[in-house]
Every structure is written in C-alpha cells, then in structure tokens.
N, C-alpha and C positions, 0 to 999 in steps of 0.2 A: 324655620330654616332647619335642616336635618344637619346635625354634626356627628362625626364620625372619627375614630382613632383605630389604629390597628397595632398590635404588638405580638413579637414572637420571642420565645427563649428555648434553649436547649435543654430537655430532659430525659438525656439518653442516658441509662445506666451504665456503670464500668463493668468490664469482663469479671467474673466471679459474684456479680449480684445475682440473686435469685430469680428463676425465672417464672413465666406465666404457667399456671396450671400444673405446677409441680411442687413436690415438698422437698426442700432441702436440695434443690438441683442447680447449680452455677450456671450462668450465661457462659458460652463458649466464644460467641463471635458478635460484634457488632457490625451489620451489614449496611445499616443506614443510621441517621439519628433519629431520636423521637422528639417531637415538640409540642409545646404547649402554645397555643395562639388565641389572642383576644380581640374581639371587635367591640369597642364601646360606641354606642350609638344613642342618639337623643335629641331632645330640643331644650330650650332653656327650662322647661317646667318638668320635664321627665326625662330620665336615661336609665338605661339597661345595659348589661354587659353578657356577651355571649363568649362562653369559654369552650374550647375544642382541644381535648387531650388525645396525643396517640397513645392510647392504652385500651386494654381490651373491654373493660367495663367500670362503671362508677356506682358507688353504692351510697346510700344516704349519709353515712357517718364521714365520707371522703368528700362528698358535695357540701356538707357543713363546714368542714376545714376551708375549703377551696373558697366558698362564699365569704367567709370571715377574711381570709388573706385579701380578696379582690376589694371588698368594702373598706378594709382598713386603709388601702392607698388610693381609691378612686373616689371615696364618698358616695357610691352607689349603695342603695339600699339592698342588704341581703337578700331579700324576696324578690328582688328585680333582676338577680344574676342568674343565668341559666348556664349550665355545666354539662357538656356532652361529651361522648368518646367517638374518636373514628372506628373503634371496635377491632381494631388490629389484634389478631391472637399472638402475634411474635412480639410480646411485650410484657413487662411484669404486672402482675395481678394485684390492683390496688383495692385492698379491703382491709382498711386498718382495724375495725372492729372484730373482723374473722381472724386476724394474725392476733390481736389482744387474747381472743379466746384461745386458740391453739398453742398460745405461749405457755398456758398452764400445762400442758401436754408434752412440752419441750419439742415442739415442732416449728419449723419456720418456713414461711413460703413468701415472706414481705420483709426486706432489709429497712429497718426504722430509718438508718441514715439516708437510704434512697427517697423513702417517703418525705422525709423533711426537704429534700433536695428538690422535689417536685414541687412542694408548695413554694419554695423560694424561687423557682423558675416561672410559676404563676405569678408571684408578686412582680417579678421583673417584666414580664411580658405586659401586666397591668399598668405599671409605670410607663412603660414605653407607648401604650396606647393613649394613656391619659397625656402625656408630652404631645403626641401628635394629633390631639382632638382638634378639628376644625371644620369650617363649614364643607359641605360636598354636594355634587350633584350625584343622583343614583339613578342608574340604568338597569333594567331587568331583561334576561333572555331565557331561552331554553332550547335545547338541542338534543338530538336522539342518539343514543349510544348503542352499538352494536357489540356482540359477542364477548360480553362481560358477565352479564347476570343471567341466571336461570332460576326457575323456581326449584327449591330443594325436595320438596315433596312430589313424589312422581306417583300417580295413579296406576298400579300395576294390573294387568287382567286378571289375578285372582282376587281382586277387590282390596288387597293390602296397599300399603305406602311404602315405596321405595325411598331411600335418601341419598342425595347428592350432596356429599360433603365438599369442602373446599378444595381437596385433592383426592387422588387415587380413586376415582369414580370408574366405575366397571365401563365396558363399551356398551353394554346392554342399556344402562341408565343414561349414559351420554347419547345415545342415539335417540332419546326421547326429544320432542320439541322443547323450547324454553320454558313454555308454560305461563302462569299468571305472573306477569312482571310488571314493573314501571321502568320503560326504556329511557325517560327523561332525566337528563340533568338540568336543573333548574338554579340560575345563577343570578346573583345581584352584583353590579359593579359599582364601586364608589370612585368619584374623581374629585380631586381639588379643584379650585378656581381656575387653575391654569390648564385644565382638562386631563392631567397626569392622573393615572389609575394608582390609587394608595391602598386599596384593599379590594377584595372579593369575597362573597359568601357562595360556596357551592355544594348543592344538595343532590344527592344519588343515593340509591338503595342497593346494596349488596353486601353482604358479608364481607370483610376484609380478611380472607383466609386464602388468597391466591399463593401467596408465599408459605405461611402456615408451618414454619420450623419452630418448634418450641424451645429450642436451645439457643437461638439467634435472635437477635434484635432487628426488627425491620418494621418501617411504617407501611409496608405493603401497598396496594395500587393506590389508595387515597393520598399517601404522601408523594408518590411520583407524579400524581395527577395535578396537586397543587404546586409542586416544585416546577412542572413544565408550564402551568399558567403564569406564575411568577415570573420566570424566566422570558417568556414571550409577551405577557401583556403587563407586568409590573405589580407593584404592592404586595401586600401579604394576603394570602388566600387561605381561608378556613373551610375544611371539609367537614360537611355537616351530614352525617349518616341518617340514611333515611330508614323506613320501616323494614329492615332487612331480615327480620325473625325467620321467615321462609324462603330466603333468598341467598344464592350462593354464586360463586364463580366455577362450581366444579364442572359444569360442561364443558368449559374453556380451558381449564388447566391441563394442558397437554405436554407441556414441556419441562423445562428446568424450572424450579421454582422462582428464581429471581428474574429470569426473562419473561415468565409469565405475568408477575405482577408489574413489571416496567411496561410490557405491552398493554395491558389492560389499564394501567395509569395513564398512557398516551391514548388510548380511545376514549376515555373519559375527557381527558385535555383537549383533545382534538374536538369532540362536541360541543365543548363549552367554549374553544377558540372559534369555532364556525359560528355560534349563535351570538358572540360578541360584536360581529360585524353588523349584525341587524338589531342590537339591543334597542329598546324602548326606554325613553326617559320616564322616570317615575316623578309625578307631579304630587308632591308634598310639603306640607309646612309643619306638621305636627307628627308625633310619634303616639300610638295607640298601644296600650298594654291591658291584658286581662289574665287572670290565673285563677284557678280555682283547685281545691283540694277534694279528691273524690275518694271515699273510702272504698278500698279494695280488698275483696274478701280473699284470704289466704287459703291455699290449696294444700296442705300439709297432713298427710295420712297417718302420721304417727306422733304421740305426745313427745314432750321435751324428754322425760326419763328415758323412753324407748329409744329415740334418737342418740341420746348420750350412750346407752349401751351399745347400739349399733358402731357409733364412732369408736368407742373403746375397743370393740372386737376387731375392727377395721385396721386400727392401729397397731395393736397386739400381732394381727396376722402380718403386717408389713414388716414389723421389727423382728418377726422370726425368719423373714426373708433376707439372706445375707447381703444379698445384691440391691436392696430396697434403696438404702440412704446413699449408696455410690451410683447406682444406675436405676432410679425409680421408674415404676412403669405409670405410663399417663393414666391409665384406667384407675390404678389403685389411688394414685393423688387426687383425682377426679372425685373418687368415692368420699374420699376424706373432706373434701372441699365442700361438696354438696350437701353432705351431713352437717357440716359446720355452718354454712349459710343458713339452713333451715333451724338450726339451735339459736343462731343469733337472732332470727326473725321471731322465734317463740319468747324470747328474752325480751325483745323490744314490744311485742305486739302479742300479749298472751290470749287475747280475745279474737285472735285471727282477722283483726281488722285493721289494714295499713293504709295510711293516708298516702295518695300518689296524686302527684302534681301534674297538671296540664295548663300548659301557657299558650297564650296567643299573642303576638305583636303584629301590628298594622301600620303602614303609612302610604299614603296614595292608594293604588290598586294592589299593593302587595300585603299579602298575609303570610305570616311563619307560624306554624304549629308545632310545639314540642310535647311528645308523648314519651310515657316513662316505658322502661323495659325493652324487650326485643320483641316490639309490636310486629305483626303482620302486615304483609304488602296491602292486603284486602282494606285495612283502615286508611291507609292513603290514598288508595283509588277512589274509596268512596267519598272522602272529602274532596278530592279533585273533581269528581263528577259534579258534586253538589255546588262546588263554587267554582265552576269553569269560566266564570267572567273575571276572576281574579288571578294574579300572578301567586299561585299558593305553593309554599314549600311546607313539605312535611317531614319532621325530624323524630327519631326515636332514639334510644340510648342515653335518657337523661338519668334517672334514677333506675338502675338494672336489679333492684333488689326482688323483683318479682320473677326476674329471668324472663323466660317466654311468655308472651301474651298472644296465643292463638285467637284466631275468629271462633266462634261457636261451632261452626260446622266441623272443624278440624279435630274436635274432642271426640267426635263420634266415628272418626276414621280408624282404620285397624293398623296399628303399628304407626312408626313415625316418631323419631327423636324428640321433637319440639313439645309433644304433649304427655311425655312421661314425668313420672312424679319427681326423678332426679333434679331436673333442671325447668321445671314449670311450676311454679308456686302461685300462680294466678287461677282463680276459679273461674268456670266456664260463665261467659257472660261479662266478665271484666273488660275485654276489648271493646264490646258494644256499649258498656255504660262510659269508658273514657273517650270512646268517639262520640257519643251525645254530648257529653260535656265539651268537647272540642268544637263541634259543630255551633253549640249555644254560645262559645266564646267568640267564634269568628264572627257570629251573627251580631253579638254585641259590640263590634267594633265598627259597624257600618256608620 
C-alpha cells in the first residue's frame, strides 16, 4: 500500500529583504507569495520526502540544512530526502556558505533572518505532510504544452550560438523554431480512499524566467500553474522542474511580465488538466528507491588564490562606483557571486572532485529521476527514449553547485552562455556520466 501526505507553507520574504543575484539590493515588491511544499511518500518499510521550494537554486550546504530539518520532524532518513527548486529567478538567492564567505568582505546578498524563516517554513510543511499521511491511490498522466518552452541555444548561420534568455529576445532569435525541447508535462495524482485528490506532482522543463524581474518576488509560471491545478482539481501540487538548462520561455515572452507568466502557467495547467481526465491507475504495493553518488570533475580555470584576487579587484571596483550599493548592476553583482561560488567549491573540494547525487524512485510503472545542476534537455529525452515503456519523470535542480551541466557536444559549439566558465563548473562528459548512472539506477528498480 502506498502512503502519501502533502504539506505547504509560505516562505515569502518581506519587502526590504535582499534580492536574487544582487549584492545589497532590497526587494521592492511582493507580486506573489513563495512557497515550500513537501510530499511524503512511502510504504511501511520505506519512505522518502520530496521538497520543492520557490527559489532560484539550491546548494549542498542548504540541502544539508533542509534535510536535517525534515528528518527531525518526520523521521525520514536524511539520505532519502530529495530537495529541488522551481528555479524562479524572482526570489532570494539561497547560498548560506557563499554568504558566510562574503560576510568577511562586508557584503550581503542573503538575510540570515530570512534564511532561518525558510527552514521554519520547511519544518511546518513537513509537519503538515506528516499529519496528512495516509493510504492513497495513484494515477499518472501526461499532456502536451504549447508556446511556453523553446531551446535557448539557437544555431546561427555563421556557426555561432545565439541565446534566447527569459525576456527581451530579439525578433530575429524569436523567429527561429522552438528547437529541441520536451513539450510534455508529466503528472502524478494522489487520491485518498474517498477519491478526493490530496496532492499532485507536476514535472515540466523550462526556465522559470517569464517574469524575471529581479527586484520583485514572484513564483513565475510554475506557481501560477500549480495554483490553477489546486483550484480546479484540488490538493497540494508540487512543481518539479525538469532539465531546463538549455530551455527558456524567451520565444514567447512578448507581453507584460506578469501577464506572460500567468499565461504560461495556464498553458501548463491546461495540459495537466486535460491529461487528468484520462489518467491511468498506477498498480503498486511497494516503493523502490536507489541513489548513487558520482564523482564529478570540477571545471574551474583558476586556482583559489587567483580567484580571491579577482574577487577582491571586482569588489574594489564596485566600491569605487558611487551608485553600486544603492543601485547595483546585475552584471557586477553576478561577477561577485560567480567568483564566490568557485572559491567556496575549491574550499570544499580542493582536489576538483565533487560528489553529485543521482536518485531514482519507482512504484508500479512510475519512475522518477533526480539529477543535479542545470542539466540540459538532452539528458531527459535520452532517458525517456530508453524507458519509453515507463511513466518517466526527469527532474534537475537538486544540488546546483555545478551550475550548468551541458551535453558534451555543447562544449564544442562557438559561444553560448551555458558553457562559459562563469556559470559552468562541470567538466565535459559530466552530463553523460550522470546519465549513465541514472540509466543504471532505473534498471536496478525493475
């Protein structure tokens, strides 16, 4: 018998809290709330927790804190707790170890009070999920989403790569086809013994950058999608971000930011609603779980001393700019943060070998795969092709310490944001090693 329980809690920062991807810049406006959501699922012998947070990315230090928090109140083993982000860019940047490092240089991007409030929100969501834990019937479905996702990397006639970011895409780049995407939204529906939906898991792959206003708080299209699903079908709906490293909404962000992300959320929700009517029962009595830690080679082109010198020079240049602390530029703040991230990684993994977790969950004909970093869509599509006989959901954005994890071919392309040294710390071949591990784990659950 499958047991499941769902919980949710508000994790919205207050105006004046520091923002995502900026140093010392306070939030100006709360457009929507941010939420922490948890699904406890298991049998009498094994249980796991899936935690989804409306935040940009999650890093190993933060995941460790969240696992301890959930384990303490649910009894779930920390290594059976999976934590993912929806990857909304309009949210605070949660990197506790990074803030601890920059604190020494009198710089702040993360409020400690807000960070503690996030952990308390996770605790509340976990307690609520535990209180609701009970036997469920599970159904699976999938639908096709239109006019939300496009491939961010556009091959241009001169052989270079053009980038379609979340907003502000040129008419020329918008005119290219969608490119390689996964148009499907994969859903799991959990009903109590009276037939009422108590929760759902919704998996779709696209950067949550249709709103993309860094001084405002917004859950972007994933929040609007799950809000719509909860209103029309019921229960608590978790959005599980897919392999969106090279997938963006930029081809279709043609209007006002809030209306764009509302519209895109409705399109994802409509596809999920439509699939719900023909959802298939999942026949399962047991929960299967497999996880493996893969050594990932870090791709960092400078040693720690050099990175520290570069960071100090960047900070000094920023402090010479009279406007920086009052109106900081996104690019300068990002330069500081990417240098900080690499220094933190070298402190923790001086041998350039970082452990990366790959996890697979199974019950009945359902398989769920969780990959680290901003994995490219090629990884999800290859898994779905190999395991086409299963209802397969592929998630990324667990531990984002590697940042982008491109497929090997992308490293050979000319240009392109996702393979540059500033935000790609994964050596060539990392995606393929993680993919092989995922395939082996799914096979092991047969």
